[in-house]
ROBA-146436 format. One record per residue (C-alpha): residue number from 1; x, y, z. Coordinates in nm, 3 decimals, always signed. Layout:
REM residues N
  zakol        u        v        w
    NUM        X        Y        Z
...
***
This chain:
REM residues 454
  zakol        u        v        w
      1   -3.921   -1.364   -0.057
      2   -3.828   -1.630   -0.314
      3   -3.504   -1.818   -0.274
      4   -3.298   -1.926   -0.572
      5   -3.198   -2.289   -0.618
      6   -2.838   -2.214   -0.518
      7   -2.953   -2.056   -0.192
      8   -3.180   -2.351   -0.114
      9   -2.897   -2.593   -0.197
     10   -2.661   -2.405   +0.032
     11   -2.915   -2.408   +0.316
     12   -2.962   -2.784   +0.279
     13   -2.587   -2.833   +0.268
     14   -2.547   -2.623   +0.583
     15   -2.808   -2.832   +0.765
     16   -2.704   -3.178   +0.647
     17   -2.336   -3.174   +0.555
     18   -2.160   -2.900   +0.753
     19   -2.242   -3.047   +1.097
     20   -2.079   -3.377   +0.996
     21   -1.774   -3.198   +0.856
     22   -1.737   -2.985   +1.167
     23   -1.775   -3.293   +1.388
     24   -1.486   -3.453   +1.199
     25   -1.282   -3.132   +1.234
     26   -1.326   -3.145   +1.611
     27   -1.139   -3.478   +1.614
     28   -0.850   -3.350   +1.404
     29   -0.507   -3.311   +1.563
     30   -0.406   -2.946   +1.585
     31   -0.116   -2.780   +1.770
     32   -0.346   -2.579   +1.999
     33   -0.532   -2.896   +2.097
     34   -0.207   -3.069   +2.185
     35   -0.079   -2.755   +2.361
     36   -0.368   -2.563   +2.524
     37   -0.138   -2.268   +2.599
     38   -0.109   -2.209   +2.225
     39   -0.485   -2.169   +2.195
     40   -0.475   -1.866   +2.425
     41   -0.178   -1.728   +2.234
     42   -0.379   -1.746   +1.911
     43   -0.671   -1.568   +2.075
     44   -0.444   -1.295   +2.208
     45   -0.284   -1.255   +1.865
     46   -0.620   -1.146   +1.727
     47   -0.600   -0.847   +1.960
     48   -0.231   -0.760   +1.984
     49   -0.043   -0.897   +1.684
     50   +0.118   -0.607   +1.488
     51   +0.005   -0.764   +1.162
     52   -0.357   -0.790   +1.275
     53   -0.350   -0.435   +1.410
     54   -0.249   -0.321   +1.062
     55   -0.534   -0.527   +0.913
     56   -0.777   -0.358   +1.152
     57   -0.684   -0.029   +0.986
     58   -0.762   -0.187   +0.648
     59   -1.110   -0.268   +0.781
     60   -1.155   +0.092   +0.895
     61   -1.050   +0.213   +0.550
     62   -1.295   -0.025   +0.382
     63   -1.578   +0.090   +0.607
     64   -1.496   +0.453   +0.529
     65   -1.491   +0.378   +0.156
     66   -1.829   +0.209   +0.190
     67   -1.975   +0.518   +0.355
     68   -1.844   +0.730   +0.067
     69   -1.988   +0.491   -0.191
     70   -2.331   +0.506   -0.026
     71   -2.328   +0.885   +0.002
     72   -2.503   +0.918   -0.335
     73   -2.813   +0.751   -0.192
     74   -2.875   +1.046   +0.039
     75   -2.950   +1.414   -0.028
     76   -2.660   +1.654   -0.055
     77   -2.718   +1.987   +0.118
     78   -2.498   +2.296   +0.102
     79   -2.481   +2.666   +0.044
     80   -2.310   +2.988   +0.135
     81   -2.380   +3.314   +0.323
     82   -2.206   +3.642   +0.252
     83   -2.248   +3.972   +0.436
     84   -2.047   +4.285   +0.363
     85   -2.050   +4.660   +0.420
     86   -1.938   +4.894   +0.142
     87   -1.966   +5.248   +0.005
     88   -2.104   +5.297   -0.345
     89   -2.075   +5.592   -0.584
     90   -2.398   +5.611   -0.782
     91   -2.389   +5.758   -1.134
     92   -2.759   +5.850   -1.110
     93   -2.702   +6.048   -0.791
     94   -2.450   +6.336   -0.797
     95   -2.419   +6.389   -0.423
     96   -2.132   +6.144   -0.357
     97   -2.105   +5.791   -0.219
     98   -2.346   +5.604   +0.005
     99   -2.295   +5.326   +0.259
    100   -2.453   +4.992   +0.170
    101   -2.512   +4.662   +0.348
    102   -2.524   +4.353   +0.129
    103   -2.641   +4.009   +0.234
    104   -2.617   +3.732   -0.023
    105   -2.690   +3.365   +0.041
    106   -2.781   +3.047   -0.132
    107   -2.881   +2.713   +0.019
    108   -2.984   +2.411   -0.184
    109   -3.050   +2.038   -0.157
    110   -3.018   +1.777   -0.428
    111   -3.140   +1.419   -0.430
    112   -3.071   +1.170   -0.712
    113   -3.401   +1.053   -0.859
    114   -3.319   +0.846   -1.164
    115   -2.962   +0.752   -1.260
    116   -3.043   +0.420   -1.428
    117   -2.930   +0.225   -1.122
    118   -2.581   +0.379   -1.115
    119   -2.619   +0.524   -0.765
    120   -2.749   +0.200   -0.614
    121   -2.488   -0.005   -0.799
    122   -2.213   +0.224   -0.673
    123   -2.338   +0.182   -0.317
    124   -2.350   -0.194   -0.365
    125   -1.991   -0.191   -0.492
    126   -1.881   -0.014   -0.176
    127   -2.059   -0.272   +0.037
    128   -1.905   -0.566   -0.152
    129   -1.556   -0.418   -0.129
    130   -1.600   -0.386   +0.244
    131   -1.696   -0.754   +0.258
    132   -1.391   -0.840   +0.047
    133   -1.177   -0.655   +0.301
    134   -1.341   -0.852   +0.582
    135   -1.275   -1.181   +0.401
    136   -0.914   -1.076   +0.343
    137   -0.893   -1.000   +0.714
    138   -1.016   -1.353   +0.791
    139   -0.765   -1.504   +0.550
    140   -0.485   -1.288   +0.690
    141   -0.551   -1.414   +1.041
    142   -0.568   -1.774   +0.921
    143   -0.228   -1.737   +0.757
    144   -0.096   -1.564   +1.069
    145   -0.225   -1.853   +1.280
    146   -0.040   -2.092   +1.051
    147   +0.284   -1.901   +1.105
    148   +0.230   -1.887   +1.481
    149   +0.169   -2.261   +1.495
    150   +0.477   -2.331   +1.283
    151   +0.694   -2.105   +1.500
    152   +0.559   -2.257   +1.821
    153   +0.632   -2.608   +1.700
    154   +0.967   -2.482   +1.573
    155   +1.053   -2.356   +1.921
    156   +0.987   -2.702   +2.064
    157   +1.190   -2.889   +1.801
    158   +1.475   -2.635   +1.815
    159   +1.486   -2.662   +2.192
    160   +1.519   -3.038   +2.156
    161   +1.790   -2.985   +1.894
    162   +1.986   -2.759   +2.131
    163   +1.958   -3.021   +2.405
    164   +2.083   -3.294   +2.172
    165   +2.364   -3.074   +2.038
    166   +2.484   -2.984   +2.387
    167   +2.485   -3.349   +2.488
    168   +2.687   -3.450   +2.180
    169   +2.924   -3.159   +2.239
    170   +2.974   -3.270   +2.598
    171   +3.062   -3.621   +2.483
    172   +3.299   -3.491   +2.218
    173   +3.474   -3.254   +2.460
    174   +3.514   -3.542   +2.707
    175   +3.668   -3.754   +2.433
    176   +3.892   -3.461   +2.338
    177   +4.011   -3.423   +2.697
    178   +4.101   -3.791   +2.711
    179   +4.291   -3.755   +2.383
    180   +4.473   -3.444   +2.512
    181   +4.582   -3.637   +2.820
    182   +4.710   -3.921   +2.605
    183   +4.892   -3.669   +2.385
    184   +5.054   -3.516   +2.691
    185   +5.170   -3.863   +2.798
    186   +5.304   -3.930   +2.451
    187   +5.082   -4.231   +2.382
    188   +4.940   -4.070   +2.066
    189   +5.077   -3.825   +1.813
    190   +4.953   -3.482   +1.702
    191   +4.820   -3.638   +1.385
    192   +4.608   -3.880   +1.586
    193   +4.440   -3.606   +1.788
    194   +4.379   -3.371   +1.494
    195   +4.045   -3.528   +1.380
    196   +3.913   -3.518   +1.739
    197   +4.001   -3.150   +1.772
    198   +3.836   -3.064   +1.440
    199   +3.527   -3.263   +1.534
    200   +3.502   -3.070   +1.863
    201   +3.539   -2.736   +1.685
    202   +3.270   -2.830   +1.433
    203   +3.032   -2.944   +1.706
    204   +3.085   -2.620   +1.900
    205   +2.999   -2.425   +1.588
    206   +2.690   -2.640   +1.521
    207   +2.577   -2.601   +1.881
    208   +2.618   -2.224   +1.872
    209   +2.423   -2.211   +1.548
    210   +2.146   -2.422   +1.700
    211   +2.126   -2.188   +2.000
    212   +2.112   -1.879   +1.778
    213   +1.850   -2.041   +1.554
    214   +1.640   -2.114   +1.863
    215   +1.670   -1.754   +1.986
    216   +1.588   -1.617   +1.640
    217   +1.274   -1.829   +1.629
    218   +1.181   -1.694   +1.971
    219   +1.224   -1.337   +1.843
    220   +1.018   -1.413   +1.534
    221   +0.745   -1.552   +1.755
    222   +0.740   -1.228   +1.952
    223   +0.704   -1.026   +1.630
    224   +0.412   -1.245   +1.522
    225   +0.225   -1.249   +1.851
    226   +0.354   -0.952   +2.047
    227   +0.464   -1.196   +2.320
    228   +0.810   -1.322   +2.415
    229   +0.805   -1.677   +2.554
    230   +1.038   -1.776   +2.836
    231   +1.209   -2.116   +2.848
    232   +0.954   -2.238   +3.101
    233   +0.668   -2.154   +2.860
    234   +0.815   -2.364   +2.579
    235   +0.727   -2.735   +2.606
    236   +1.017   -2.979   +2.612
    237   +0.848   -3.236   +2.390
    238   +0.566   -3.303   +2.143
    239   +0.359   -3.587   +2.288
    240   +0.264   -3.905   +2.110
    241   -0.058   -3.881   +1.908
    242   -0.269   -4.191   +1.845
    243   -0.592   -4.225   +1.650
    244   -0.763   -3.991   +1.408
    245   -0.608   -4.151   +1.100
    246   -0.940   -4.152   +0.915
    247   -1.026   -3.787   +0.988
    248   -0.851   -3.623   +0.687
    249   -1.008   -3.856   +0.429
    250   -1.355   -3.809   +0.578
    251   -1.319   -3.431   +0.578
    252   -1.192   -3.438   +0.220
    253   -1.496   -3.637   +0.110
    254   -1.727   -3.390   +0.284
    255   -1.546   -3.100   +0.117
    256   -1.559   -3.251   -0.232
    257   -1.933   -3.315   -0.192
    258   -2.000   -2.941   -0.181
    259   -2.145   -2.791   -0.495
    260   -1.992   -2.448   -0.430
    261   -1.712   -2.473   -0.171
    262   -1.697   -2.171   +0.058
    263   -1.323   -2.107   +0.065
    264   -1.179   -1.760   +0.116
    265   -1.028   -1.747   -0.230
    266   -1.354   -1.844   -0.399
    267   -1.561   -1.605   -0.187
    268   -1.329   -1.316   -0.274
    269   -1.326   -1.415   -0.642
    270   -1.708   -1.422   -0.655
    271   -1.729   -1.085   -0.483
    272   -1.475   -0.930   -0.719
    273   -1.671   -1.062   -1.016
    274   -1.991   -0.914   -0.872
    275   -1.817   -0.577   -0.833
    276   -1.710   -0.580   -1.195
    277   -2.059   -0.676   -1.314
    278   -2.201   -0.376   -1.129
    279   -1.924   -0.151   -1.258
    280   -2.002   -0.261   -1.614
    281   -2.367   -0.164   -1.566
    282   -2.259   +0.178   -1.439
    283   -2.025   +0.241   -1.733
    284   -2.294   +0.147   -1.986
    285   -2.526   +0.418   -1.846
    286   -2.272   +0.700   -1.835
    287   -2.416   +0.883   -2.137
    288   -2.778   +0.848   -2.029
    289   -2.970   +1.150   -1.897
    290   -2.963   +1.180   -1.517
    291   -3.245   +1.329   -1.309
    292   -3.215   +1.488   -0.967
    293   -3.466   +1.654   -0.739
    294   -3.346   +2.000   -0.635
    295   -3.478   +2.256   -0.390
    296   -3.331   +2.569   -0.238
    297   -3.343   +2.935   -0.153
    298   -3.110   +3.221   -0.247
    299   -3.085   +3.601   -0.230
    300   -2.885   +3.837   -0.448
    301   -2.892   +4.198   -0.568
    302   -3.064   +4.237   -0.901
    303   -3.204   +4.523   -1.114
    304   -3.573   +4.521   -1.195
    305   -3.624   +4.879   -1.329
    306   -3.504   +5.085   -1.623
    307   -3.277   +5.268   -1.387
    308   -2.980   +5.037   -1.339
    309   -2.887   +5.212   -1.022
    310   -3.202   +5.094   -0.844
    311   -3.108   +4.754   -0.699
    312   -3.319   +4.533   -0.477
    313   -3.250   +4.229   -0.262
    314   -3.457   +3.949   -0.415
    315   -3.516   +3.614   -0.245
    316   -3.591   +3.310   -0.459
    317   -3.734   +2.980   -0.337
    318   -3.741   +2.693   -0.581
    319   -3.802   +2.322   -0.614
    320   -3.804   +2.099   -0.916
    321   -3.625   +1.838   -1.124
    322   -3.278   +1.889   -1.267
    323   -3.164   +1.710   -1.583
    324   -2.797   +1.655   -1.669
    325   -2.698   +1.480   -1.988
    326   -2.348   +1.416   -2.113
    327   -2.418   +1.359   -2.482
    328   -2.062   +1.312   -2.612
    329   -1.748   +1.261   -2.403
    330   -1.491   +1.182   -2.670
    331   -1.558   +0.806   -2.654
    332   -1.449   +0.794   -2.287
    333   -1.761   +0.597   -2.189
    334   -1.703   +0.348   -2.470
    335   -1.346   +0.293   -2.352
    336   -1.464   +0.246   -1.993
    337   -1.716   -0.019   -2.104
    338   -1.450   -0.201   -2.304
    339   -1.207   -0.205   -2.011
    340   -1.472   -0.319   -1.766
    341   -1.588   -0.596   -1.997
    342   -1.230   -0.720   -2.036
    343   -1.178   -0.720   -1.657
    344   -1.503   -0.912   -1.616
    345   -1.385   -1.180   -1.859
    346   -1.051   -1.201   -1.681
    347   -1.223   -1.253   -1.347
    348   -1.455   -1.516   -1.493
    349   -1.159   -1.709   -1.635
    350   -0.972   -1.679   -1.306
    351   -1.277   -1.799   -1.114
    352   -1.314   -2.104   -1.340
    353   -0.947   -2.194   -1.300
    354   -0.968   -2.149   -0.924
    355   -1.277   -2.369   -0.903
    356   -1.117   -2.641   -1.114
    357   -0.795   -2.645   -0.910
    358   -0.968   -2.632   -0.573
    359   -1.046   -3.003   -0.551
    360   -0.697   -3.092   -0.672
    361   -0.538   -2.868   -0.408
    362   -0.754   -3.019   -0.135
    363   -0.663   -3.373   -0.243
    364   -0.294   -3.280   -0.262
    365   -0.298   -3.135   +0.091
    366   -0.485   -3.440   +0.221
    367   -0.215   -3.660   +0.070
    368   +0.052   -3.453   +0.244
    369   -0.130   -3.510   +0.573
    370   -0.138   -3.884   +0.503
    371   +0.234   -3.896   +0.416
    372   +0.334   -3.697   +0.724
    373   +0.113   -3.920   +0.940
    374   +0.282   -4.233   +0.807
    375   +0.625   -4.081   +0.860
    376   +0.528   -3.987   +1.215
    377   +0.421   -4.344   +1.288
    378   +0.756   -4.474   +1.155
    379   +0.957   -4.230   +1.366
    380   +0.748   -4.309   +1.673
    381   +0.827   -4.679   +1.635
    382   +1.198   -4.600   +1.593
    383   +1.188   -4.383   +1.904
    384   +1.018   -4.659   +2.098
    385   +1.289   -4.903   +1.991
    386   +1.567   -4.656   +2.083
    387   +1.400   -4.597   +2.418
    388   +1.395   -4.969   +2.491
    389   +1.760   -4.997   +2.391
    390   +1.851   -4.703   +2.618
    391   +1.663   -4.860   +2.909
    392   +1.851   -5.186   +2.854
    393   +2.184   -5.000   +2.834
    394   +2.113   -4.821   +3.163
    395   +2.042   -5.154   +3.332
    396   +2.362   -5.305   +3.189
    397   +2.562   -5.007   +3.311
    398   +2.412   -5.034   +3.661
    399   +2.501   -5.405   +3.671
    400   +2.852   -5.318   +3.555
    401   +2.831   -5.524   +3.238
    402   +2.882   -5.228   +3.001
    403   +3.099   -4.918   +2.991
    404   +2.986   -4.558   +3.029
    405   +3.080   -4.491   +2.666
    406   +2.824   -4.752   +2.558
    407   +2.559   -4.584   +2.772
    408   +2.644   -4.242   +2.630
    409   +2.622   -4.379   +2.276
    410   +2.276   -4.519   +2.355
    411   +2.171   -4.184   +2.496
    412   +2.297   -3.998   +2.191
    413   +2.110   -4.239   +1.964
    414   +1.793   -4.191   +2.170
    415   +1.819   -3.810   +2.154
    416   +1.868   -3.831   +1.778
    417   +1.558   -4.051   +1.737
    418   +1.362   -3.829   +1.974
    419   +1.448   -3.522   +1.768
    420   +1.343   -3.700   +1.448
    421   +1.015   -3.803   +1.613
    422   +0.946   -3.448   +1.731
    423   +1.013   -3.313   +1.382
    424   +0.779   -3.571   +1.228
    425   +0.504   -3.489   +1.479
    426   +0.547   -3.116   +1.416
    427   +0.531   -3.176   +1.041
    428   +0.210   -3.375   +1.081
    429   +0.045   -3.108   +1.297
    430   +0.146   -2.836   +1.054
    431   +0.018   -3.027   +0.750
    432   -0.310   -3.096   +0.925
    433   -0.364   -2.729   +1.007
    434   -0.282   -2.633   +0.647
    435   -0.536   -2.885   +0.520
    436   -0.808   -2.763   +0.756
    437   -0.739   -2.404   +0.656
    438   -0.764   -2.486   +0.286
    439   -1.109   -2.640   +0.329
    440   -1.224   -2.362   +0.567
    441   -1.249   -2.591   +0.871
    442   -0.971   -2.428   +1.072
    443   -1.108   -2.346   +1.421
    444   -0.933   -2.008   +1.424
    445   -1.177   -1.890   +1.157
    446   -1.446   -1.880   +1.427
    447   -1.242   -1.614   +1.608
    448   -1.235   -1.375   +1.312
    449   -1.605   -1.310   +1.268
    450   -1.661   -0.940   +1.214
    451   -1.979   -0.735   +1.194
    452   -2.190   -0.805   +0.883
    453   -1.946   -1.077   +0.773
    454   -2.096   -1.324   +0.528
***
C-alpha cells in the first residue's frame, strides 16, 4: 500500500511532535488535577450524565443509518407465496363448477453489479456520517467536561462567598445591636441608626442571594453529572498553584507547528466536505444505465393451448443481468448536481475560513491563560499580605493592644482577599482547560474513544 505525503507527514508528526505536546499537557494545571475527586466525577459523567445518555442515542442512530447506507452492497432477497382454494365455472365444460387449488409464488434475488460507483459511494457516506457523529460525541463530552469543571469551581468560590457574606452579616448585625442599645438609651437619634439598619437589611438580602446562588449551582451540577454533592464533598478552598508558567506557550508553539491541526471542528469539516464530494459523484451518475444481477424462481397459472380453459401451473427459474436506465427525469438530476456543487463550494469556503482562524483562536486563548495567570499571581500576593496583616492583628488583640473591631476588620479584609484569590485561581484553571480543549490536548478526550473512532 502506498501512503500519500499527507499521511507520511502526519505519521512523522505523531512520532516526533505529539509526544512532546502531550508531555507538556501533563504538566498543565487542570481542575481535576488539583481536585482528584473531580476526575472521578468526570469519568462517571461519561456513563450517567443525562446529556451524554442522549448523545449515546445519537451514536445508535448514526450506526443504524450506516447499516442502511451499506445495504446496497449486499444482495436483496424477497418474494411471496400464495395458496388458495376456489371453485371455477368453466365455459368449455357444461357440467357445472369444479374445485381448484392454486399455488402461486415468486422468489428473487438482486445484486448491484455496476452503478458507476454510486452504491460504494453511498456506503462510504454512511460510514463518514457515523464518524462525524462520533466526533460530535467527543466534542459534546469535552464541552460537558468544561461545564462540569466550571460548576465545580463555582461551587467552591460560591461556598467561600457565602462564608464571607455570613461573616460580614454577623459583624453588621452586631454593630446594629450596639446601635439599637444606644438608641434605647437615647444617646443617638433615629436618623443616626437608619443607615445601619438599611446596611443590615441589604447585607441580609445579599447573603440570602449568595446562599440561593450556591444551591442553584449545586442543582445545576446534579443535572450535568447526575450526582448531588454534599457540603462535605465540596472543597473549602482552591489551593495555591506554583510553576507551569511556560506550559501554555510551549503547547501553543507545538500546536502551531502542525501542518493540519487535528481539532474536532476541522475533522468534522473535512468529513462533511468528503461526504459532499461523494454525493456530487452520485448525482452526476443518476442518468447513467444501472446493471444488476438477478436470479429467481416463480410459478403462476398460464394458458399454453388454443383452449383458454386449459390452464397449467408453470414454474420458471431464471438468472441474468437487469438493466435500468432513467433517460430523462425532467432535469431533476441536473438540479441535484447544481445543489451539491454549491454545497461543496460552501463547505470548502467554510473549511478555509476555519483553518485560517484556528491559529488566531489558539493564540487568543493562550493569551487569556497568560492574563488569568498574571491576575492569579497578583491576587495571591494580595492574599499573602492580608494573611500577614490578619496574623499581626490577632497577636495585637491577644496582647490587648488592639480592639476586637480592629481584628474583625482584618478578618473581613482577609476573607475578601481570599475570595478574590479563589476567583482568580478558578478563572485560571477554567481558561487553561478551555485552551487545552481548543488544541485537542484535553485529557478528557482520552475517555471518549469509541469503536472505529479516527
